[in-house]
C-alpha positions as a printed Julia matrix, in Angstrom:
252×3 Matrix{Float64}:
  0.0    0.0     0.0
  1.44   3.37   -1.03
  0.52   5.43    2.03
  1.59   8.71    0.41
 -0.16   8.17   -2.92
 -1.31  11.5    -4.34
  0.65  13.58   -1.83
  3.4   16.13   -2.48
  6.37  16.11   -0.07
  9.3   18.47    0.38
 12.5   17.39    2.16
 15.25  19.89    2.98
 18.78  18.52    3.11
 17.52  15.65    0.99
 20.64  14.76   -0.99
 22.4   12.67    1.67
 21.96  10.82    4.95
 18.59  10.85    6.67
 17.14  13.31    4.17
 18.04  11.13    1.21
 16.63   8.05    2.93
 13.37   9.95    3.51
 13.25  11.12   -0.11
 13.55   7.52   -1.29
 11.04   6.23    1.26
  8.45   8.89    0.45
  8.88   8.3    -3.28
  8.56   4.52   -2.88
  5.28   5.13   -1.09
  3.71   7.16   -3.87
  4.6   10.78   -3.11
  5.74  13.38   -5.58
  9.01  14.66   -4.16
 10.9   17.93   -4.04
 14.19  17.9    -2.16
 16.8   20.55   -1.56
 20.52  20.68   -0.9
 23.53  22.86   -1.58
 25.41  20.56   -3.97
 23.94  20.65   -7.51
 25.79  17.5    -8.59
 24.33  15.27   -5.89
 20.89  16.83   -6.42
 21.01  15.93  -10.1
 22.3   12.42   -9.4
 19.54  11.63   -6.91
 16.8   13.04   -9.15
 18.11  11.05  -12.11
 18.28   7.88  -10.04
 14.72   8.14   -8.74
 13.09   9.14  -12.01
  9.57  10.49  -12.4
  7.85  12.92  -10.02
 11.11  14.03   -8.39
 12.59  17.53   -8.39
 15.91  18.6    -6.86
 16.34  22.29   -6.06
 19.63  23.88   -5.04
 18.95  25.89   -1.9
 20.7   27.05    1.26
 18.15  27.11    4.1
 19.94  30.03    5.76
 19.04  32.3     2.8
 15.49  33.65    2.53
 15.76  34.07   -1.22
 16.71  30.41   -1.66
 13.72  29.34    0.42
 11.41  31.5    -1.69
 12.81  29.84   -4.82
 12.38  26.39   -3.26
  8.72  26.93   -2.42
  7.91  28.52   -5.78
  9.63  25.68   -7.65
  7.68  23.13   -5.62
  4.36  24.81   -6.35
  5.08  25.2   -10.05
  6.1   21.56  -10.38
  3.49  19.74   -8.3
  1.03  22.16   -6.69
  0.48  22.55   -2.97
  2.35  20.63   -0.28
  1.06  17.85    1.95
  4.31  16.98    3.75
  7.25  19.12    4.85
 10.26  17.36    6.38
 12.49  20.07    7.88
 15.65  17.99    7.9
 18.59  20.22    6.9
 21.12  20.68    9.68
 24.77  20.64   10.65
 26.89  19.74   13.66
 29.51  21.97   15.23
 30.49  23.87   18.3
 32.77  21.94   20.6
 33.53  23.37   24.02
 32.25  26.84   24.78
 35.76  28.22   25.34
 36.65  27.47   21.73
 33.41  28.66   20.12
 33.53  31.68   17.84
 30.79  34.07   16.76
 31.13  32.78   13.2
 30.65  29.2    14.4
 27.64  30.23   16.5
 26.01  32.0    13.55
 26.63  29.07   11.21
 25.12  26.42   13.51
 22.16  28.46   14.72
 21.41  29.86   11.26
 21.25  26.39    9.76
 19.61  24.4    12.54
 17.15  26.9    13.98
 16.81  29.93   11.72
 16.74  27.64    8.7
 14.01  25.49   10.23
 11.96  28.5    11.33
 11.95  30.25    7.98
 11.55  27.04    6.0
  8.23  26.57    7.76
  7.26  30.24    7.45
  7.97  30.27    3.71
  6.13  26.97    3.22
  2.91  27.97    5.01
  1.21  29.62    2.0
  1.91  26.47   -0.04
  0.81  23.89    2.56
 -2.6   22.3     2.31
 -4.81  22.39    5.39
 -4.24  19.13    7.23
 -0.61  18.89    6.09
  2.15  17.26    8.13
  5.31  19.09    9.22
  8.14  16.91   10.55
 11.23  18.35   12.23
 14.62  16.7    12.57
 15.31  16.83   16.3
 18.04  15.29   18.41
 18.74  13.51   21.67
 21.23  16.35   22.24
 18.25  18.57   23.04
 17.44  16.25   25.94
 20.87  15.39   27.32
 23.91  17.23   28.56
 27.34  16.67   27.02
 30.77  18.03   27.77
 31.32  19.63   24.36
 28.0   20.13   22.62
 26.35  23.21   24.09
 25.94  25.06   20.8
 24.54  22.18   18.75
 22.37  21.02   21.66
 20.89  24.47   22.19
 20.1   24.84   18.49
 18.26  21.52   18.52
 16.45  22.36   21.76
 15.13  25.44   19.96
 13.8   23.17   17.19
 11.96  20.99   19.72
 10.44  24.07   21.34
  9.42  25.44   17.96
  7.58  22.23   17.11
  5.58  22.31   20.35
  4.61  25.95   19.87
  3.67  25.6    16.22
  1.56  22.55   17.04
 -0.79  24.94   18.83
 -0.4   27.87   16.45
 -1.26  25.86   13.33
 -4.15  23.84   14.75
 -6.79  26.06   13.12
 -5.49  24.75    9.78
 -5.23  21.18   11.12
 -1.5   21.18   10.28
  0.25  18.62   12.44
  3.77  19.4    13.67
  5.89  16.61   15.15
  9.55  15.99   15.89
 11.77  12.94   15.49
 14.23  12.81   18.38
 17.14  11.24   16.56
 20.05   9.4    18.15
 23.49   8.61   16.7
 22.94   7.57   13.08
 25.28   6.38   10.32
 25.35   9.44    8.07
 28.03  11.43    6.2
 27.73  14.18    8.82
 29.99  12.11   11.07
 32.7   12.08    8.44
 32.46  15.87    8.14
 32.79  15.83    4.35
 35.96  13.77    4.37
 37.83  16.07    6.73
 38.48  13.32    9.29
 40.74  10.3     8.75
 38.91   7.02    8.28
 40.37   5.59   11.5
 39.1    8.59   13.48
 35.64   8.27   11.95
 35.5    4.59   12.88
 36.64   5.35   16.42
 33.84   7.93   16.77
 31.3    5.41   15.5
 32.54   2.72   17.9
 32.36   5.1    20.85
 28.85   6.2    19.96
 27.64   2.65   19.43
 28.97   1.61   22.83
 26.85   4.29   24.53
 23.63   3.05   22.92
 21.75   0.29   24.77
 21.25  -1.78   21.61
 24.99  -1.4    20.89
 24.8   -0.07   17.37
 24.12   3.19   15.57
 20.92   3.82   13.71
 20.55   3.58    9.97
 19.09   6.44    7.92
 16.38   4.1     6.64
 15.19   3.53   10.21
 14.72   7.25   10.76
 13.01   7.5     7.37
 10.48   4.88    8.48
  9.48   7.12   11.4
  9.26  10.11    9.05
  7.03   8.06    6.73
  4.65   7.31    9.59
  4.44  10.98   10.55
  4.0   12.01    6.9
  1.12   9.61    6.33
 -2.5    9.67    7.46
 -1.64   6.76    9.75
 -0.42   9.38   12.24
 -3.53  11.59   11.94
 -3.99  11.66   15.75
 -0.32  12.46   16.47
  0.09  16.19   17.14
  2.95  18.01   18.87
  4.71  14.75   19.7
  8.35  13.77   19.87
  9.01  10.26   18.61
 12.38   8.98   19.76
 14.43   6.97   17.26
 17.61   6.55   19.27
 18.21   2.92   20.19
 17.21   3.46   23.82
 19.87   6.03   24.66
 17.32   8.24   26.45
 16.11   5.44   28.74
 18.31   6.61   31.61
 18.58  10.26   30.66
 17.87  12.72   33.45
C-alpha cells in the first residue's frame, strides 16, 4: 500500500543521509518529491536515479531568497504541499571556550533559523491538514561536555515544534519531531575532513553508549518520518518520537 499516494512532499537537506533516505522512502510510497541541498551535482544524481515525479532544487536554508525559490519551484512543479520534512542541519560547536561568533552563527542559522523560515515560507503552499516533521536530536534532551551550541540549536527546534503545534491547529496542520540518536550518516565524516580511522573510532564510541549497541541507519529514521507524513499518524500532534536505540532510557 502506497501510504503517500497523491501527496506532495518536500524534504530539505535531501541529498544525503537521513534526508536522502526519507526522499527515497516517500517516493517509494507514492509521493511526488521535491528535495533541496547545496550541492547541484548530488541533487542531479539523486533526481536522475529516482526518475519520475522528483525535483531537486539547489537551496541554502539560511538564505530567505533560496527558500522563496524552493517553495515557488515546488508549487510550479506539483502544486500545494502535503508533507514538509524540515531535515537540513549541521553539527559543530565543541567546548564553549573554543566557540567563535562565526561558528555560532553558522550552527544556529542552519539548525534553527533555517528550520523556522523554511516553515514560514512553506505555510502559503501547505494544504490544510498537512504534516510538518522536524529533525530533532537527543542532544536537546541530554547534557554533554562539548555540545552546548549544537544542543541548544536543537532544543530550539523541539520548542518550535511544540509551539507551532498549537499555532497551526486552526489549519489542522500537524507538527511533530523525530528525536534522533546517533545515526550512520556522512555528517559524522564531516565531508571527508576526518581520517577514516578517526571516523570509525567515533562510530565505535557512539555505538557503545547506545543500549542496543549499534548506531541507527538512515532508513530507520526515514520509516518514522514516513509514519508521521502519512494519514496513519492523523492523531499524532505536537509529539516527539524517539528513534535513538534506547539512549534516552536513563537520561535525566
